[in-house]
N, C-alpha and C positions, 0 to 999 in steps of 0.2 A: 244539814248540820246545824245543831243548835248550840248556842253559847250560854254559859251560866251568867248570872247577874254579876258575879265577881269578875269574870272575864270582860264583860261589857264595861264595868267600872274601871278596870285596869286599862282598857283600850282608850276610854274617854279621858282618863287621867293623863295618859301618855300624850294624846293629842293636845290636851289643854296645856301641858307643860311645854310642849314644842311651840305652841302659839304664843304663850307668855314669854318664852325665850326670844322668839322672833320680835315680839313687840318691844321687849327691853332693848334689843339690838337696834331697832329702828329709832327708839328714843335716844340712845347714845349717839347714833349717827346724826340725828337732828340737832342735838346739842353741839356736836363737833362742827357741823356746817354753820350753825349760828355763830359760834365763836370765830370761825374762819372768816365769815362775812363781816363781822364787827371789826376784826383785826384789819381786813382789807380796806374797809371804809376809813378807818382811822389813818392807816398808812397812806392811802391815796390823798386824803386831805392834807397830810403833812407834806407829801411830795408836791402836790399841785399848789399848795399854799406858798411855796418858795419858787415857783416858776411863773413866767408870764404866758399868756395864751398864744402869743406869736412864736415863742421859742419852741414849744412842743405842742402844737395844736392837735396832732394825732392822738396824743395822750389824753388831752381834754375830751376829745371825741370818743375815744375807746374806754375811758375810765368806768362808765356805768355798765358796760357789757358784762363783766364778771358778776356784778350785783344781780343782774337779770338771770344769769345762770344759777346763782345761789338761790334766788327766789323760785325759779322753776324746779330745782332739785328739792327745795324745802316743800313746795306745794305737792310734788309727786310723793314724797315720803310721808307727808301729813295725810294725804288721802289713803295711802297704804296703811298708815297707823289707824285711821278711822275704821277701815275695813277689818283689820286684824282685831281691833277692840270689839267690834260687833261679833266676830267669830268667837272670841274668847267668852263673851257674854252668853252666846248660845251654848257653847260647850259646858260652861260653868253651870248653867241652868239645868241642862240634861244630866250632868254629873251629880248635881244636888238631888234631882228627882230619883235617879237610880240608887243613890246612897241613902235615900230616905231622910234628907236634910231639907229644911225649909229654904228654898232658893232666895228668898228675900232677906235672909239673915247672914249671908256669907258673900264674899267676893267683891266684884266690881259694883254691885248694888250699894254696898256700904260706902265705897269711895264716892259714888254719885251723890249720896245723901250728904256727904261732907263738902264736896267741891262744887256742886251745882247749886247756885243760890235759890233756884226754884224748888229744889228737893231738900235743901238743908234744913236741919232742925233750928229752932230759934237760938239755941246755944251756939251753933256753928255759923249763924249769919253775921254775928259781930266781927269775928276774925276775917270772914270773907269780904265784908264791906271795907274793913281796914286795909285789906290787900288790893281790892279793886278800885277804890276811890282815887288813890294817887295815880293809878294807871290811866283812869279816865281823865283826870285833871291834866296829867302830862300830855296826853294825846290831844286834848282840846287846846292846850297852850301852844303846841307846835303849830297848829293851824292859824294862830293869831300872832305869829312873829312878824314884827314890822319889816318892811323891805329895807335892804341894805343900801345906804346912799352911794352915789357915784357908780351906778350900774347903767350900762347902755341897753336900750331895748328897741325893738322895731315896732312902728305904729302900723295902723291898717293900710295906709297908702305907702308903706315901705320907706318913709322918711326916718332917719335915725334921731333918737332923742338922747341927749346926754344929760344926766341929772347930777348936779354937784350941790350938795346941801339943799338950799331952798331955791336955787336958780335953775332955770330950764333953758338950755341952749339947743336949738333945733335947726336942722337943715331945711325944714319945711316952714314956710311963712304962717301956715295955719296954727302952728304950735306956739307961735310967739305970744299969743294971748294967754297961754298957760303960765307964763313966767310972772 
C-alpha cells in the first residue's frame, strides 16, 4: 500500500502538532512547578524565621525535602522536554523536506539562531548578552555572600564553636588561639 506525498505531509503535520502540544504542556508544568517551589521556599523562610530550632526541630530537618522533590520533578520534566524538542526538530525537518521547503528557514532552527548565543546573529547577540550578564553576575554574587554572624558550627574534632561578632568562644582549647 503506497501513500501519496500529501498523505505523508498530513501524517507528519499531525505528529508534529501533537509533539508541539505536548512540549507546550510540559513547559507550562515546569513553569507551575517553579512557581510552587519559589512560593514554598518563601513561605518556609517566613515560618522558620519566626521559630527557634529547639521548638520545631523536625520542621527544620524536613523543610528541604519538598525542595528536593521539586528539583527531581523539574529535572525529570526538563529531560522530557529536551527529548520532545529533539523529536519536534526531526519531524520538522522531515516535514519541510516533504513539503519542499528549506529546513533551515523555518521552525526551531530560527529559534536557535535567536536564543543560542553561539548560533545567534550579531544583531541578536546584544539582547542575549543583556539578558545573560545579570544572570551570571547574580549567580556569582550568591557564591560570595559573607557568612552570617552568630552561627554555631562543628569543627573537625567535634568541638562546638560559637561565633559572636569578632569573638570566638569554643569548648575546645585548641580553638582559643583563633579568638
